[in-house]
C-alpha positions as CSV (number, residue, x, y, z in Angstrom):
1,M,-35.9,44.0,-130.7
2,S,-34.6,44.7,-127.2
3,H,-32.9,48.0,-126.1
4,V,-30.7,49.3,-123.5
5,N,-30.0,52.8,-122.3
6,Y,-26.7,54.6,-123.3
7,S,-24.4,55.6,-120.5
8,P,-23.5,59.3,-120.2
9,E,-19.9,58.5,-121.2
10,E,-21.3,57.1,-124.6
11,I,-23.4,60.1,-125.2
12,L,-20.2,62.3,-124.6
13,Q,-18.2,60.1,-126.9
14,I,-21.0,60.7,-129.6
15,L,-20.8,64.5,-129.2
16,R,-16.9,64.3,-129.5
17,D,-17.4,62.1,-132.7
18,F,-19.7,64.7,-134.1
19,Y,-17.2,67.5,-133.2
20,N,-14.4,65.7,-134.6
21,F,-16.2,65.2,-138.1
22,Q,-17.3,68.9,-138.1
23,S,-13.9,70.2,-137.1
24,V,-12.5,68.6,-140.4
25,F,-15.4,69.3,-142.8
26,D,-16.9,72.6,-141.5
27,P,-14.6,75.6,-141.7
28,E,-16.8,77.4,-139.3
29,V,-15.9,75.1,-136.3
30,D,-13.1,75.8,-134.0
31,A,-10.5,72.9,-134.3
32,G,-8.4,71.5,-131.5
33,A,-11.0,71.8,-128.7
34,Q,-11.5,69.1,-126.0
35,L,-15.1,68.3,-125.1
36,T,-15.6,67.1,-121.4
37,F,-18.3,66.8,-119.0
38,A,-17.2,69.9,-117.6
39,T,-17.4,71.8,-120.9
40,S,-20.5,74.4,-120.5
41,I,-23.3,74.2,-122.9
42,A,-22.5,77.8,-124.1
43,D,-18.9,76.8,-125.0
44,W,-19.8,73.7,-126.8
45,I,-22.5,75.8,-128.9
46,S,-19.8,78.3,-129.8
47,I,-17.0,75.9,-130.5
48,C,-19.2,73.7,-132.9
49,D,-21.0,76.7,-134.3
50,L,-24.3,75.1,-133.5
51,I,-27.9,76.1,-134.3
52,S,-30.5,77.8,-131.9
53,H,-31.3,76.1,-128.6
54,K,-34.8,75.3,-129.8
55,K,-33.5,73.6,-133.2
56,L,-30.6,72.0,-131.3
57,A,-33.0,70.4,-128.7
58,E,-35.3,69.2,-131.6
59,Y,-32.3,67.6,-133.4
60,Y,-31.1,65.6,-130.6
61,H,-34.8,64.7,-129.4
62,K,-35.4,63.2,-132.8
63,L,-31.9,61.6,-133.1
64,F,-32.4,59.7,-130.0
65,N,-36.1,59.2,-130.4
66,L,-36.9,60.6,-127.0
67,N,-40.3,60.3,-125.6
68,T,-39.9,63.2,-123.1
69,P,-41.1,66.7,-123.8
70,V,-38.7,68.5,-126.0
71,F,-39.0,71.6,-123.8
72,D,-37.1,69.8,-121.0
73,L,-34.0,69.5,-123.4
74,E,-34.3,72.9,-124.5
75,S,-34.4,74.1,-120.8
76,I,-31.1,72.4,-120.2
77,L,-29.5,73.9,-123.4
78,K,-30.7,77.5,-122.3
79,N,-29.6,77.2,-118.8
80,K,-26.4,79.2,-118.6
81,S,-25.0,77.1,-115.7
82,S,-25.7,73.7,-117.6
83,T,-22.7,71.7,-118.7
84,L,-22.2,68.8,-121.2
85,E,-22.6,66.4,-118.2
86,D,-26.2,67.7,-117.5
87,F,-26.9,67.3,-121.2
88,C,-25.4,63.8,-121.5
89,R,-26.9,62.5,-118.3
90,Y,-30.4,63.6,-119.4
91,I,-30.0,61.9,-122.8
92,S,-28.8,58.7,-121.3
93,A,-31.7,58.4,-118.9
94,Y,-34.1,58.4,-121.7
95,A,-32.3,57.4,-124.8
96,Q,-32.4,53.6,-125.8
97,R,-29.6,52.1,-127.6
98,Q,-30.5,49.5,-130.2
99,R,-29.4,46.1,-129.1
100,I,-28.1,44.0,-132.1
101,T,-29.3,40.4,-132.1
102,P,-26.8,38.0,-133.8
103,V,-27.8,36.5,-137.1
104,V,-27.2,32.7,-137.7
105,I,-25.1,31.6,-140.7
106,M,-24.6,28.0,-141.3
107,S,-25.8,27.1,-137.8
108,K,-23.2,29.6,-136.3
109,S,-24.1,32.8,-134.5
110,C,-22.4,35.9,-136.4
111,E,-22.4,39.3,-134.6
112,T,-20.5,41.1,-137.4
113,A,-23.0,40.0,-140.1
114,A,-25.8,41.3,-137.7
115,I,-24.0,44.6,-137.1
116,F,-23.6,45.0,-141.0
117,K,-27.2,44.2,-141.6
118,T,-28.6,46.4,-139.0
119,L,-26.5,49.3,-140.0
120,M,-27.5,48.9,-143.7
121,N,-31.1,48.8,-142.6
122,N,-30.9,51.9,-140.6
123,L,-29.1,53.7,-143.4
124,A,-31.8,52.8,-145.8
125,K,-34.5,54.0,-143.5
126,R,-32.6,57.2,-143.7
127,G,-32.7,57.6,-147.3
128,V,-29.1,56.1,-148.2
129,D,-28.9,53.9,-151.2
130,T,-27.3,50.7,-149.8
131,Q,-28.1,48.3,-152.5
132,N,-24.6,48.2,-153.9
133,I,-22.7,48.5,-150.5
134,S,-21.1,45.3,-149.3
135,P,-18.6,44.6,-146.6
136,G,-15.7,44.9,-149.1
137,S,-16.8,48.4,-150.4
138,E,-14.3,51.2,-149.9
139,I,-15.4,53.5,-147.2
140,A,-13.8,56.9,-148.3
141,P,-16.2,57.3,-151.2
142,L,-19.1,56.8,-149.1
143,F,-18.2,59.8,-147.2
144,E,-17.7,62.0,-150.3
145,R,-21.6,62.0,-150.7
146,K,-24.1,64.3,-149.3
147,K,-25.3,61.5,-146.9
148,S,-22.0,61.2,-144.9
149,Y,-23.5,62.8,-141.9
150,I,-26.3,60.1,-141.8
151,W,-23.4,57.5,-141.6
152,L,-21.8,59.3,-138.9
153,E,-25.0,59.4,-136.9
154,E,-26.0,55.8,-137.5
155,V,-22.6,54.2,-136.8
156,N,-22.1,56.1,-133.7
157,K,-25.6,55.6,-132.3
158,L,-24.8,51.8,-132.7
159,A,-21.3,51.9,-131.5
160,P,-20.1,55.2,-130.0
161,G,-16.4,55.9,-130.7
162,S,-16.3,53.9,-134.0
163,L,-16.2,57.0,-136.4
164,T,-13.9,59.5,-134.5
165,K,-10.8,60.3,-136.7
166,F,-11.1,62.0,-140.0
167,N,-8.7,63.6,-142.4
168,Y,-9.7,65.6,-145.4
169,Q,-8.2,67.8,-148.0
170,E,-10.1,69.8,-150.7
171,N,-9.1,69.3,-154.4
172,K,-7.2,72.3,-155.9
173,V,-10.3,73.8,-157.6
174,M,-12.1,73.9,-154.2
175,Q,-9.2,75.4,-152.5
176,V,-9.0,78.2,-155.2
177,A,-12.9,78.6,-154.9
178,W,-12.5,79.3,-151.1
179,A,-9.6,81.7,-151.7
180,M,-11.7,83.6,-154.3
181,F,-14.7,83.6,-151.8
182,G,-12.3,84.9,-149.0
183,L,-11.0,87.6,-151.4
184,F,-14.7,88.7,-152.1
185,A,-15.6,88.9,-148.6
186,F,-12.4,90.9,-147.6
187,S,-12.8,93.2,-150.5
188,T,-16.4,93.9,-149.8
189,V,-15.8,94.9,-146.3
190,A,-12.6,96.9,-147.4
191,V,-14.4,98.9,-150.1
192,S,-17.4,99.6,-148.0
193,L,-15.1,101.5,-145.7
194,I,-13.9,103.8,-148.6
195,R,-16.9,104.0,-150.9
196,H,-20.1,102.3,-151.8
197,F,-20.3,98.7,-153.0
198,H,-18.5,98.2,-156.4
199,W,-20.2,96.0,-158.7
200,G,-16.9,94.7,-159.9
201,L,-16.7,92.6,-156.8
202,L,-19.6,90.6,-158.3
203,V,-17.2,89.1,-160.8
204,I,-15.1,87.6,-158.0
205,M,-18.2,86.1,-156.4
206,F,-19.4,84.7,-159.8
207,I,-16.1,83.0,-160.4
208,S,-15.9,81.6,-156.9
209,V,-19.4,80.1,-157.5
210,I,-18.5,78.5,-160.7
211,L,-15.4,77.0,-159.2
212,F,-17.3,75.7,-156.2
213,V,-19.7,73.8,-158.6
214,M,-16.8,72.4,-160.6
215,G,-14.9,71.5,-157.4
216,N,-18.0,69.5,-156.2
217,R,-17.8,67.2,-159.2
218,I,-14.1,66.4,-158.4
219,K,-12.9,63.9,-155.8
220,P,-11.3,65.4,-152.7
221,A,-7.4,65.6,-152.7
222,K,-7.4,63.3,-149.6
223,I,-10.1,61.7,-147.6
224,T,-9.5,59.0,-144.8
225,I,-12.0,57.8,-142.3
226,G,-10.2,56.6,-139.3
227,S,-7.8,53.6,-140.3
228,Y,-10.6,52.1,-142.2
229,K,-10.3,50.9,-145.9
230,T,-13.5,49.0,-146.3
231,V,-16.8,48.8,-144.6
232,R,-15.8,45.5,-143.2
233,D,-13.0,47.3,-141.2
234,L,-15.5,49.6,-139.8
235,V,-17.9,46.8,-138.9
236,L,-15.1,44.9,-137.1
237,S,-14.4,48.1,-135.2
238,M,-18.0,48.6,-134.3
239,H,-18.1,45.0,-133.0
240,A,-15.1,45.5,-130.7
241,K,-16.7,48.8,-129.4
242,I,-20.1,47.1,-128.8
243,N,-18.5,44.0,-127.0
244,Y,-16.2,46.3,-124.9
């Protein structure tokens, strides 16, 4: 299968897509930020609550299957004067974007079928169960699972900008669980200023853990992935992005 390199703009779009996803699903990430080529690496790491320079370099080195020394990427991330433009230009110089070859159905070339097939193959290689996924499958439930970040990665590697808008609201049980956990954290700090840790606070922590377990078994109150209803909608959007 032939490949072409990403453009720096496509790499930046992928970083934005990742950030948009994180800002909705990760409470530790600063919402409302704008990532541009001028954004410093330090600001990007702070905004997105990212991991250490070494692990971050290893993650993107593996994600884009780079053949260059991982130390080169780590050096860019550690450099205090580096910006996202430096990072994106380095990735684009060495990262190869998978080119999708159209499949032939009833003597006619079909690009959308090829995109769906390629996406399913890539997801399956990453451990996602794709056997029961069809073009007509609803897309929101697929992002309720623990493999949702793999979907984000594989879709946007094929067609940057295809998964960039998200809306998510926890169910009531999870909302109460987070409130209880916040109460525990606040109380722990407040009590420590007055006296030693009070074992009674563990009751609050125990209740919050129970609620987290229960909440994880209940569907979110709201989850929307862009304007997509089905996997077919997503594939059509990917097709438009790839051709554009």
